[in-house]
N, C-alpha and C positions, 0 to 999 in steps of 0.2 A: 496234818496230824504231827504230833511230836515224834521225833526219832528217839532211838534208845539213848543217844548221847545227851539229848535234852532232858530225858527222864533221869539219867544219872546226875545231871546238873541240879535238878530239883531235889533229888535224894541227898546230894552233897550239901545243899543249903540247909536241909532239915537236920542232917547228922551234925553239921557244924553248930547249929542252934542248940542241939542236945548237949554237945560237949561244952560249949561256952556257958550254958545255963547250969551246968553241973550234971554229972551222970546219974544223979538221983532225981532229976527233973521229970516232969510228967511226959513220958514217952508217947502215951496214947494221944495226948493233946497235940504234941508236935507232929505226929503222924497225920492227925486230922487236919491240921493247918497246912501240911505239905500237900495233901490231896485236894484241899480247898484251893490252894494256890494253883495247882495244875488245872483244875476245873475252870478257874477264873481267867486262864489264858484264853479260853474260848470267848469269854465276854470281851476281853480286850481286842481280840481278832474281829469280832462283830463291830465293836466301837470304831475300829480303824477302817473297816469297810464302809461304815456309815459316814465317816469323815470324808472318804473319797467321793461317795455319792453326793455329799453335802456341798462339794465344790460346784456341782451343777446347779444346786439350789441357789447358791450365792450368785452365780453367773446370771441365772434367770431373774433374780431380784434386782440386780444392777441394770439389766436390760429394761425392765419395767420402769425403774426410776428414771432412766435416761429418756424413755419415750414420753414420760409424763412431765418433763421439764417445761418451763414456760416457753422457751425457744429451742426446741429440739433440732438437732442437725439432721441432715439426710442419713448420716451414719447411725444416729440415735434411732431414727425411724425404721431403718433397714439394717439392723445389726447382723454381724457375722454369727450365724447359729451353729457353726461347725462343732464347737466344744459342747454345747448343750445337747447336740444330736449325736454325741459320741456313742457308738454302738456298744462298747464295753461297759460304759456307765449305765446304759439302758438295761443290759443283761443283769447287772447288779441290782438296779433299781426295781426290777420286776421279779427278782429271785424270791420264791415262796418261803424258803427257810430263813433268809435274812429278814424278810418282812414279818414273818410270824414270830421269830425270836425277839425282834425289836419291839413289837407290839406288847409282848409279855414283860419286857424289860426296858421300860421307858427311859431309864437312866443311861441307856446306851445310845441315845439320840443327841443331836447337836442343835443348837439354837442360833438364830441370826445374830443375837446379841453376844454370843461367845466370841472372845477376842481371837483365839488361836486359829480357828478355821479361816477367818478373814485375813490374818497375817500370812497364812499359807497361800490363800488365793492370790494375794498381792504378789507374793514371790513367784508363783506359777505364771501369772499373766505378764509379769515383767521379764520373764526369762526368754532367752533365744529359742528354746525348744517350743515354747508356746507361740511365739511370733512366726516361726517356720511352719508349724502345724497349721495355724490359722490362715497363713498366706497361700497355702496350697488349695486351689478350688476343688480338687478331687477329694472324695471321702471313701476310704476303704476300711474294711475290718482290720486288716493287717496294720495299717497306719494308726488307726484308733487304738488298737491294743498296745502297740509299741509306745505310743505317746503316754498312755495312762500308766504303764509300767515305769516308764522313765520318770514321770513327775512324782510317782509314789517313792521310788528309790532315791530321788534327788532332793525332793522338797518336803516329804513327810517322814520317811523312815529315819533320816539322820537329824531331824529337827529338835534342837535342844529345848526350845520352849514347850513343845508338846511333851517331851520327856518330863519336864518339871511339873506340867499340868497333870500328867498321869500319876505322878508320885503323890500329888495332893488328893487325887480322886480315889486311889486304891493303893494300899501298902505294897501289894504284890506286883503291881503293874510296871513299876519303874525297872525292876530286875528282869521282867519278862518281855519288855518292849521289843528286843531283838528277835525273840522267838515268834511273837505275833507278827512282826514285820515279815519274817520269812514265810509264814503261813499265808499272809496276804499276797505276797509276790507269787508264791506257788499257785494260789487260787487264780490270780489274774492270768498266769501263763497257761492254766488248764482250760480256760474258756475257748470255745471255737465259735465260728460265725453263727451256727445254728443251735447254740446252747439253749436248752429249754428252761422255762421258769422253775421247774422242779429239780434243776441241777443241784446235786448234793454238795454243800460246802464241806470244808475240811473238818474233821473231828479232832479232839485232843488225843484220844487213844486210837490206835489202829484197830485194836481188838481187846478182848478181856485179858489176854496174855500180857499185854503191855502194862495194864493196871496192876496185875499180879506181880509183874517184874519189879516195879518201883516200890511196892509195899514190901516185898520179900527182901529186896536189896537193903532197904532201910532197916527192917527188923533184923536181918541176918548180920549186918555190919555191927549193930549194937549188941546183939546176942553173943557174937564172937569177938568182941572188942578186946578182951584181955589176951586172947590167943594171938590176934593179929598184931597187937602192940608188941608182944614178945618176938614175933617174927621180924618186926621193924627193928627192934633193939639188936637182934642177932645180925641183921644185915647192915645196920648203920655204924660201921666201923669208925671209931674216933668221934662219934656224935652222941652227946647226951640227949635223952628223950626230951628234956625241957628246952633244948635248943631248936627243936623242930617246930616250925610254925604250925598252929592248930589246923589250918586249912590243908597244909601239905600232909599232915598226919591223917586227916580224914580221907584224902585222896588215896593214900597208901593203904589204909585199912579197907576201903571199899574195893580197891583192885585186888587185894589179897583175899578178901571175902569171895569175890567172883572166881578167882583162881581155884579156890579150894571147895566152894560150896555151890557153884553154878556149873555143873558138868556139861550142860547143853550149850554153853557159850565157849567157843574156841579161845584158849588163853591168849593167842596173838591178837584176837579182836579186842579182848579186854585191855591188853597192853596198849594198843594203839588208841583206844578210846580215852584212857586215863593220861596218856601222853598229851593228847589234844586238850584235855581239860586242864592239865598243868600249864600248858602254853597260854591258855586263856586266863588262868587265875593265879599262877605263881610268878614270882620274880624269876629273872634269868638264872640266878644261882640256885634258887629252890627247885626250879624246873629240872635242872641238871641232876640235882640230888634225888628228886622223886623218880626220874627216869632211870637213874643208876640202880636204885633199890629194886624197882620193878623188873628191870632187865635181869638182874642177878637172881631174883626170885623165880622168874620164868625159866631161866636156864636150869636152876635147881629142880624145878617142878618137872621139866621134860626128862630129867635123868631118872625120875622115880619109876 
């Protein structure tokens, strides 16, 4: 599921789109696209889980091709089946939710003719991790699990080719690749040896409150835009408003909105969350500026 920071990140992207499109742009449409983008993270999550399972399909296909060669070797006829028998892959392969959702959304499947899964398979099977794993005659759930997590984190999650492919498949996916990757890793880590076929996969929202949070953060930041801009101007000594990068201004306005209109969120939590977002999205100079404004705002708020 998405954490609050990731929900803030999606709201930030939507508010940035609203600002750059012009503040008289269609707010309702931007909000609709924001929520659609959040929902489609689940599709990407399923697509990546299927990509992992598909590595077994490729392995089985290559084993059959080798057996049917004109002059197969003993190794071809008696292949090492440790990878295709990996217990974590089997749990995923049999998961009811994964299978049911994929059946209803056939665009989330992979094909043997797709280039990228085969590129990944080649990278995996040429790796030292794969060679070490396959050379161990023993098979345990612990080793199976560690191996699958390792190959996902090392050969799928950071893969630039997959990132480019996702960008072509879905406009939202390229920006959300890192979020879906973290969901996949969390899912893999949550499996145990006796995980059942009805094991629940991760959801995008933890509960209804999370969905309400992102909607209200988006709407409230826009609704109170004039007020929070004035707050920024008051705190930004020696800085003209037009010198502040649009994204930095969005982060400041969102944080100030939370400070003043989200009483259930401790201000220090808000401060820390937007400091982390500024680290990820702002330049070093901008980050220092954003942090300074928020720190002064919080100190002023705590005096009230």
